[in-house]
C-alpha positions as CSV (number, residue, x, y, z in Angstrom):
1,M,-6.2,6.5,-44.8
2,T,-6.2,9.3,-42.2
3,T,-5.4,8.8,-38.5
4,E,-5.9,11.5,-35.9
5,N,-5.4,11.3,-32.1
6,N,-6.9,13.7,-29.6
7,T,-6.8,13.8,-25.8
8,V,-9.4,15.5,-23.6
9,G,-8.3,18.9,-22.3
10,L,-5.4,19.4,-24.7
11,D,-5.6,22.1,-27.4
12,F,-2.1,21.8,-28.8
13,P,-0.5,19.4,-31.3
14,T,0.3,16.0,-30.0
15,P,3.9,14.8,-29.9
16,M,5.2,12.3,-32.5
17,D,6.5,8.9,-31.5
18,E,9.4,7.0,-33.1
19,S,7.2,5.8,-36.0
20,G,6.1,9.3,-36.8
21,L,2.5,8.7,-35.7
22,E,0.9,11.1,-33.2
23,S,1.2,9.8,-29.7
24,N,-0.5,11.1,-26.6
25,L,-1.2,8.2,-24.3
26,I,-1.6,9.8,-20.9
27,A,-2.7,7.4,-18.2
28,D,-5.1,10.0,-16.7
29,Q,-6.7,10.9,-20.0
30,V,-8.7,9.4,-22.9
31,T,-7.0,8.9,-26.2
32,I,-8.9,9.0,-29.5
33,Q,-7.8,7.6,-32.8
34,V,-9.8,8.3,-36.0
35,E,-9.2,6.2,-39.1
36,K,-10.8,7.0,-42.4
37,L,-11.9,3.7,-43.9
38,S,-13.6,5.2,-46.9
39,E,-15.0,8.6,-48.0
40,R,-18.0,8.2,-45.6
41,Q,-16.8,5.5,-43.2
42,R,-14.8,6.0,-40.0
43,Q,-13.3,3.8,-37.3
44,I,-12.9,5.6,-34.0
45,T,-11.0,4.0,-31.1
46,A,-11.1,5.5,-27.6
47,K,-9.0,4.3,-24.7
48,V,-8.8,5.1,-21.0
49,Q,-7.3,3.6,-17.9
50,I,-9.7,3.0,-15.0
51,P,-8.2,2.3,-11.6
52,H,-10.8,-0.3,-10.7
53,P,-11.0,-4.1,-11.4
54,V,-12.4,-5.4,-14.7
55,E,-15.4,-7.0,-13.0
56,K,-16.5,-3.6,-11.7
57,V,-16.2,-1.9,-15.1
58,W,-18.0,-4.8,-16.7
59,K,-20.9,-4.5,-14.3
60,I,-21.2,-0.7,-15.2
61,L,-21.1,-1.4,-19.0
62,T,-23.6,-4.2,-18.9
63,D,-26.2,-2.4,-16.7
64,Y,-27.6,-1.1,-20.0
65,E,-30.7,0.6,-18.6
66,A,-28.6,2.6,-16.1
67,L,-26.3,4.1,-18.7
68,T,-28.5,7.2,-19.1
69,E,-27.9,8.1,-15.4
70,F,-24.3,9.0,-16.1
71,I,-23.4,9.0,-19.9
72,P,-23.7,12.6,-21.2
73,N,-26.1,13.0,-24.1
74,L,-27.6,9.5,-23.9
75,A,-31.3,10.1,-23.7
76,K,-32.5,6.5,-23.8
77,S,-31.0,3.1,-23.2
78,S,-33.4,0.2,-22.8
79,L,-33.4,-3.6,-23.2
80,L,-35.6,-4.9,-25.9
81,E,-36.9,-8.5,-26.5
82,H,-34.5,-10.3,-28.8
83,P,-36.1,-12.7,-31.3
84,N,-33.3,-15.3,-30.7
85,G,-32.9,-14.8,-26.9
86,G,-29.8,-12.6,-27.2
87,I,-29.2,-9.1,-25.9
88,R,-30.8,-6.3,-27.8
89,I,-30.9,-2.6,-26.7
90,E,-32.3,0.6,-28.1
91,Q,-30.4,3.8,-27.6
92,I,-31.0,7.4,-28.5
93,G,-28.4,10.0,-28.3
94,S,-29.5,13.6,-28.2
95,Q,-27.7,17.0,-28.1
96,S,-27.8,20.5,-29.4
97,L,-25.5,21.6,-32.3
98,L,-25.6,25.2,-33.3
99,N,-29.1,25.7,-31.9
100,F,-30.3,22.5,-33.7
101,K,-31.3,19.5,-31.7
102,F,-29.7,16.4,-33.1
103,C,-30.9,12.9,-32.2
104,A,-29.5,9.5,-33.3
105,H,-31.4,6.3,-32.8
106,V,-29.9,2.8,-32.9
107,V,-31.1,-0.7,-32.0
108,L,-28.1,-2.9,-31.3
109,D,-27.5,-6.6,-30.9
110,L,-24.8,-7.4,-28.3
111,E,-22.6,-10.3,-27.6
112,E,-21.0,-10.5,-24.1
113,I,-17.8,-12.5,-23.7
114,F,-17.2,-12.1,-20.0
115,P,-14.9,-10.4,-18.8
116,K,-13.1,-9.3,-21.9
117,L,-15.4,-8.2,-24.7
118,I,-18.8,-6.8,-25.6
119,N,-19.5,-6.8,-29.3
120,F,-22.3,-4.8,-30.8
121,E,-23.9,-4.4,-34.2
122,M,-26.8,-2.1,-35.4
123,V,-29.9,-4.0,-36.6
124,E,-31.8,-0.8,-37.2
125,G,-31.2,2.9,-36.8
126,D,-30.1,6.2,-38.3
127,F,-26.9,5.0,-39.8
128,K,-26.0,2.8,-42.8
129,G,-23.6,0.9,-40.5
130,F,-22.8,1.1,-36.8
131,S,-20.8,-1.6,-35.1
132,G,-17.9,-2.2,-32.8
133,F,-16.9,-3.5,-29.4
134,W,-15.8,-2.7,-25.8
135,C,-12.6,-4.4,-24.8
136,L,-11.6,-4.7,-21.1
137,E,-8.0,-5.7,-20.1
138,P,-6.8,-5.9,-16.5
139,Y,-3.6,-4.3,-15.4
140,S,-1.9,-4.2,-12.0
141,L,-1.1,-1.1,-10.0
142,G,0.9,-2.5,-7.1
143,E,-1.7,-4.4,-5.1
144,H,-4.6,-2.8,-6.9
145,Q,-6.2,-4.0,-10.1
146,G,-7.2,-1.6,-12.9
147,T,-8.8,-1.8,-16.3
148,N,-7.6,-0.7,-19.7
149,L,-10.9,0.1,-21.4
150,C,-11.1,0.4,-25.1
151,Y,-14.2,1.4,-27.2
152,N,-13.9,0.8,-31.0
153,I,-16.7,1.8,-33.4
154,Q,-17.1,1.7,-37.1
155,V,-19.7,4.2,-38.3
156,W,-21.1,4.8,-41.7
157,P,-23.6,7.7,-41.7
158,K,-26.4,8.0,-44.2
159,L,-25.9,10.6,-46.9
160,T,-28.1,13.1,-45.1
161,M,-25.5,13.3,-42.2
162,P,-22.3,15.2,-42.9
163,I,-19.4,12.8,-42.0
164,S,-17.2,15.5,-40.6
165,I,-19.8,16.6,-38.1
166,I,-20.5,12.9,-37.1
167,E,-16.7,12.2,-36.8
168,N,-16.1,15.3,-34.6
169,R,-19.2,14.7,-32.5
170,L,-18.4,11.0,-31.8
171,S,-14.8,11.8,-31.0
172,K,-15.8,14.4,-28.4
173,D,-18.7,12.3,-27.0
174,L,-16.5,9.2,-26.7
175,Q,-14.0,11.2,-24.6
176,L,-16.7,12.4,-22.3
177,N,-18.3,8.9,-22.1
178,L,-15.2,7.1,-21.1
179,L,-14.4,9.7,-18.5
180,A,-18.0,9.3,-17.2
181,I,-17.5,5.5,-17.0
182,R,-14.2,6.0,-15.0
183,Q,-16.0,8.4,-12.7
184,R,-18.9,6.0,-12.2
185,A,-16.5,3.3,-11.3
186,G,-15.1,5.5,-8.5
187,E,-18.5,6.3,-7.2
188,L,-20.0,2.8,-7.1
189,S,-19.0,0.0,-4.7
190,I,-19.0,-3.5,-6.2
191,S,-21.7,-5.7,-4.8
């Protein structure tokens, strides 16, 4: 099992904590942890602190069709009809890698547990497996309320996708995505 941590904007080794694990929790940054579950499966966890209440962050995350307005490289995010009346969305991520346009398509079923958890699981798409969750935990900053936001994903690419490229790309994208959510929270007033 391999674990790796990264923080946006830092290009030097991360310090070790008492347990010998890499530690780089900086309140103003996104932390990423990559865990090798098997030769071709990864679990990636991204965390960020957002100085806004959980309800505001929840509203941003669950406005599924507006996600393309501020999430980098998310080309499409639309609600689909769910056969059992649940929440189903289709998303397409798109970006250029070495002059090659790469797109990934997923249809996800979601379960919302307000205001703490949004679970998702791929029902069709470009991966063998793609599932995870958003976790929102409140914290107090004096009189102000903030949110510890965590995104956890387990990804299992098809054999045609190199796992190292997927792992690196997802790690970088998750950092940018969480920062974009934090920025969006600062821009929007709660209504």
